[in-house]
C-alpha positions as CSV (number, residue, x, y, z in Angstrom):
1,X,0.0,0.0,0.0
2,X,1.4,3.4,-1.0
3,X,1.3,6.4,1.2
4,X,-1.7,8.6,0.8
5,X,-2.6,12.3,1.3
6,X,-6.1,13.7,1.0
7,X,-5.3,16.9,-0.8
8,X,-8.7,18.5,-0.3
9,X,-11.1,18.6,2.7
10,X,-12.8,21.2,4.9
11,X,-13.4,21.8,8.6
12,X,-16.1,24.1,10.0
13,X,-18.1,25.0,13.0
14,X,-21.4,25.4,11.2
15,X,-22.8,28.9,11.1
16,X,-26.1,29.2,9.1
17,X,-25.5,32.8,8.2
18,X,-21.8,32.5,7.1
19,X,-22.4,29.1,5.6
20,X,-25.6,29.9,3.8
21,X,-24.3,27.9,0.7
22,X,-25.1,24.8,2.8
23,X,-28.8,25.0,2.1
24,X,-31.7,22.8,2.9
25,X,-30.8,20.3,0.2
26,X,-27.6,19.7,2.2
27,X,-29.1,19.1,5.6
28,X,-26.8,16.3,6.5
29,X,-23.8,18.7,6.5
30,X,-25.5,21.5,8.4
31,X,-23.4,20.7,11.5
32,X,-19.8,20.9,12.8
33,X,-17.0,18.9,11.1
34,X,-13.8,18.9,12.9
35,X,-10.5,16.9,13.0
36,X,-11.8,14.2,15.3
37,X,-14.6,13.5,12.7
38,X,-12.1,13.1,9.9
39,X,-9.2,11.2,11.5
40,X,-11.0,7.8,11.8
41,X,-11.9,8.0,8.1
42,X,-8.4,8.8,7.1
43,X,-7.0,6.0,9.2
44,X,-9.5,3.5,7.8
45,X,-8.5,4.3,4.3
46,X,-4.7,4.4,5.0
47,X,-4.3,8.1,4.7
48,X,-1.4,9.6,6.7
49,X,-2.6,13.1,6.4
50,X,-4.7,15.8,4.7
51,X,-4.7,19.4,3.4
52,X,-7.4,21.6,4.9
53,X,-8.9,24.0,2.5
54,X,-10.8,27.2,3.2
55,X,-14.6,27.2,3.0
56,X,-15.4,30.8,4.0
57,X,-13.8,34.0,2.8
58,X,-12.1,35.6,5.8
59,X,-8.7,35.7,7.5
60,X,-10.5,34.3,10.5
61,X,-11.0,31.1,8.5
62,X,-7.2,31.0,7.8
63,X,-6.5,31.4,11.5
64,X,-9.1,28.7,12.4
65,X,-7.5,26.2,10.1
66,X,-4.0,27.0,11.2
67,X,-5.0,26.5,14.8
68,X,-6.5,23.1,14.0
69,X,-3.3,22.2,12.1
70,X,-1.1,23.2,15.0
71,X,-3.0,20.8,17.3
72,X,-3.3,17.9,14.8
73,X,-0.2,16.5,13.1
74,X,-2.2,14.7,10.4
75,X,-3.3,18.1,9.0
76,X,-0.1,18.5,6.8
77,X,-1.0,21.7,5.1
78,X,-3.6,24.6,5.0
79,X,-5.0,26.4,1.9
80,X,-6.3,29.6,3.5
81,X,-8.0,32.8,2.4
82,X,-6.6,36.3,2.1
83,X,-8.1,39.2,0.2
84,X,-6.0,39.0,-2.9
85,X,-7.5,42.3,-4.1
86,X,-6.2,44.1,-1.0
87,X,-3.8,47.0,-1.8
88,X,-1.7,45.7,1.1
89,X,-1.6,42.1,-0.1
90,X,2.2,41.8,0.3
91,X,1.9,43.0,3.9
92,X,-0.8,40.4,4.6
93,X,1.2,37.6,3.0
94,X,4.3,38.7,5.0
95,X,2.1,38.5,8.1
96,X,1.3,34.8,7.5
97,X,4.8,33.9,6.2
98,X,6.0,32.4,9.5
99,X,3.2,29.8,9.4
100,X,4.9,26.7,8.1
101,X,1.7,24.7,7.5
102,X,0.2,27.5,5.4
103,X,0.9,26.4,1.8
104,X,-1.4,28.5,-0.3
105,X,-4.6,30.4,-0.8
106,X,-8.0,30.0,-2.5
107,X,-10.9,32.3,-3.4
108,X,-14.4,31.0,-4.1
109,X,-14.3,32.2,-7.7
110,X,-17.2,30.0,-8.6
111,X,-19.4,32.5,-6.7
112,X,-18.0,35.5,-8.6
113,X,-18.8,37.0,-12.0
114,X,-17.2,35.1,-14.9
115,X,-14.7,37.9,-15.6
116,X,-13.5,38.0,-12.0
117,X,-10.0,36.4,-12.7
118,X,-9.3,39.1,-15.3
119,X,-9.6,41.8,-12.6
120,X,-6.5,44.0,-12.2
121,X,-6.5,43.9,-8.3
122,X,-7.0,40.1,-8.3
123,X,-4.1,39.6,-10.7
124,X,-1.9,41.9,-8.6
125,X,-2.7,39.6,-5.7
126,X,-1.8,36.5,-7.7
127,X,1.5,38.1,-8.7
128,X,2.3,38.6,-5.0
129,X,2.1,34.9,-4.2
130,X,5.2,33.6,-5.9
131,X,7.9,35.5,-3.8
132,X,6.4,33.7,-0.7
133,X,6.2,30.4,-2.5
134,X,2.4,30.1,-2.1
135,X,0.2,28.0,-4.3
136,X,-3.2,29.0,-5.6
137,X,-6.3,26.7,-5.8
138,X,-8.6,27.5,-8.7
139,X,-12.2,26.9,-7.7
140,X,-14.5,27.5,-10.7
141,X,-17.4,26.2,-12.7
142,X,-16.8,24.9,-16.2
143,X,-17.9,28.1,-17.8
144,X,-15.1,30.0,-16.1
145,X,-12.4,27.8,-17.7
146,X,-11.5,30.5,-20.3
147,X,-10.7,33.0,-17.6
148,X,-8.7,30.4,-15.7
149,X,-6.7,29.6,-18.9
150,X,-5.9,33.2,-19.3
151,X,-4.7,33.4,-15.7
152,X,-2.4,30.4,-15.8
153,X,-1.0,31.5,-19.1
154,X,-0.2,35.0,-17.8
155,X,1.5,33.7,-14.6
156,X,3.7,30.9,-15.9
157,X,5.8,30.8,-12.7
158,X,2.9,30.5,-10.3
159,X,1.8,27.0,-9.2
160,X,-1.9,26.5,-9.7
161,X,-4.2,23.5,-9.0
162,X,-7.7,23.1,-10.3
163,X,-10.2,22.0,-7.7
164,X,-12.9,19.5,-8.4
165,X,-11.8,19.1,-12.1
166,X,-13.4,22.5,-12.8
167,X,-16.9,21.3,-11.9
168,X,-18.3,19.8,-15.2
169,X,-22.0,19.2,-15.2
170,X,-21.9,15.5,-14.7
171,X,-25.5,15.3,-13.8
172,X,-26.6,16.4,-17.3
173,X,-23.8,14.3,-18.9
174,X,-22.5,17.3,-20.9
175,X,-18.8,17.0,-21.5
176,X,-17.7,18.7,-24.7
177,X,-17.1,22.3,-23.8
178,X,-15.6,21.3,-20.4
179,X,-13.3,18.7,-22.2
180,X,-12.0,21.4,-24.6
181,X,-11.2,23.7,-21.7
182,X,-9.4,20.9,-19.9
183,X,-7.4,20.0,-23.0
184,X,-6.3,23.6,-23.2
185,X,-5.5,24.3,-19.5
186,X,-3.6,21.0,-19.1
187,X,-1.0,22.2,-21.6
188,X,0.4,24.6,-19.1
189,X,3.3,23.2,-17.0
190,X,2.3,25.3,-14.0
191,X,-1.1,23.6,-13.6
192,X,-2.1,20.6,-11.5
193,X,-5.5,19.1,-11.0
194,X,-7.4,17.6,-8.0
195,X,-9.5,14.5,-8.6
196,X,-12.1,15.7,-6.2
197,X,-15.7,17.0,-6.0
198,X,-17.1,14.8,-8.7
199,X,-19.9,13.0,-6.9
200,X,-21.5,16.4,-6.0
201,X,-21.6,17.4,-9.6
202,X,-23.4,14.2,-10.5
203,X,-27.0,13.2,-9.7
204,X,-26.7,13.0,-5.9
205,X,-29.3,10.3,-5.4
206,X,-28.7,8.2,-8.5
207,X,-25.1,8.5,-9.7
208,X,-23.1,5.4,-10.5
209,X,-19.3,5.0,-10.8
210,X,-19.6,4.6,-14.6
211,X,-21.2,8.1,-14.8
212,X,-17.8,9.5,-13.6
213,X,-15.6,7.4,-15.9
214,X,-15.8,9.7,-19.0
215,X,-14.7,12.7,-16.9
216,X,-11.8,10.7,-15.3
217,X,-10.8,9.6,-18.8
218,X,-10.4,13.2,-19.9
219,X,-8.4,14.2,-16.8
220,X,-6.0,11.3,-17.1
221,X,-5.6,11.7,-20.9
222,X,-4.8,15.3,-20.6
223,X,-2.8,15.9,-17.4
224,X,0.5,14.2,-16.9
225,X,0.5,11.5,-14.2
226,X,2.8,13.9,-12.3
227,X,0.1,16.6,-12.1
228,X,-2.9,14.7,-10.6
229,X,-3.8,14.4,-6.9
230,X,-6.6,12.8,-5.0
231,X,-8.9,15.0,-2.8
232,X,-12.1,13.8,-1.0
233,X,-13.9,17.1,-0.6
234,X,-15.1,15.8,2.8
235,X,-17.5,16.6,4.3
236,X,-19.2,18.1,1.2
237,X,-19.1,14.7,-0.4
238,X,-21.6,13.5,2.2
239,X,-24.5,15.0,0.3
240,X,-24.0,12.4,-2.4
241,X,-21.7,9.7,-1.1
242,X,-19.4,8.7,1.8
243,X,-15.7,8.8,2.4
244,X,-15.0,5.1,1.7
245,X,-17.0,5.1,-1.5
246,X,-15.2,8.1,-3.0
247,X,-11.8,6.6,-2.3
248,X,-12.9,3.3,-3.9
249,X,-13.9,5.1,-7.2
250,X,-10.3,6.2,-7.7
251,X,-8.9,2.9,-6.3
252,X,-10.8,1.0,-9.0
253,X,-10.0,3.5,-11.8
254,X,-6.3,3.3,-11.3
255,X,-6.0,-0.3,-10.1
256,X,-4.3,-1.2,-13.4
257,X,-1.7,1.5,-13.1
258,X,1.9,0.8,-12.0
259,X,2.5,1.1,-8.3
260,X,4.7,4.1,-9.0
261,X,2.0,5.9,-10.9
262,X,-0.6,5.1,-8.2
263,X,1.7,6.4,-5.6
264,X,2.0,9.7,-7.5
265,X,-1.7,10.2,-7.6
266,X,-2.3,9.2,-3.9
267,X,0.7,10.9,-2.4
268,X,3.7,12.2,-4.3
269,X,2.0,14.9,-6.3
270,X,0.2,16.5,-3.5
271,X,3.3,16.2,-1.3
272,X,5.5,18.1,-3.8
273,X,2.8,20.6,-5.0
274,X,2.1,21.8,-1.5
275,X,5.7,21.1,-0.2
276,X,4.2,19.2,2.8
277,X,7.5,18.0,4.1
278,X,8.7,21.4,4.8
């Protein structure tokens, strides 16, 4: 069994106002999810650690995750939030720079207008990340892929990772415009991709593993095996699946791969992208 890292999960103390995106259709995740809830799931599936990713847009969120990481060794890294459009962005990044477990940042761009990533202030923030060696997680819907392609092209030295394979509409089985966007963005050497968040883009009640296969095929055909990493998207995955089932989808898909390649997807790529040993 190779080592494993879950490159994408969340913690929260549920707040119905702040977390209004967790609506009535997601009742089973309208509660707290903390390290003691995740650790047994990681252990049962042979994961030695995880990367905790921001779910709300505040520096308080970054501090909350860093605090959890300081108390739990299995949280190997944190992807926090900072206002990348802040005029004093360098100052804010410098403020956080002594936090060893803080590896990068994310903004919930899927909730922004489609031209958000073209914005001058946002791009100035992206430019500020590299001197601090921070990564950036791209969270978008499929329709925002053109803006993401422009972003990664204009910042060739910045490390980016696409969350949730850019959220194709798996439920409606549409694939072509998403596929062409993935084919394009995968050409850039500075872009990685998380195999995560797929079950929540499928039909929550009726999806089957074969519904996901065409999308996995596109990801594996276009991204180098050195650029793909597994992420559970726990606890959001609970609206459509459970932790063990989501792990099994990828286990089954890559079961025929060499041990070396399996190890890259489960561990090495996330480890090197986020510099988790440091």
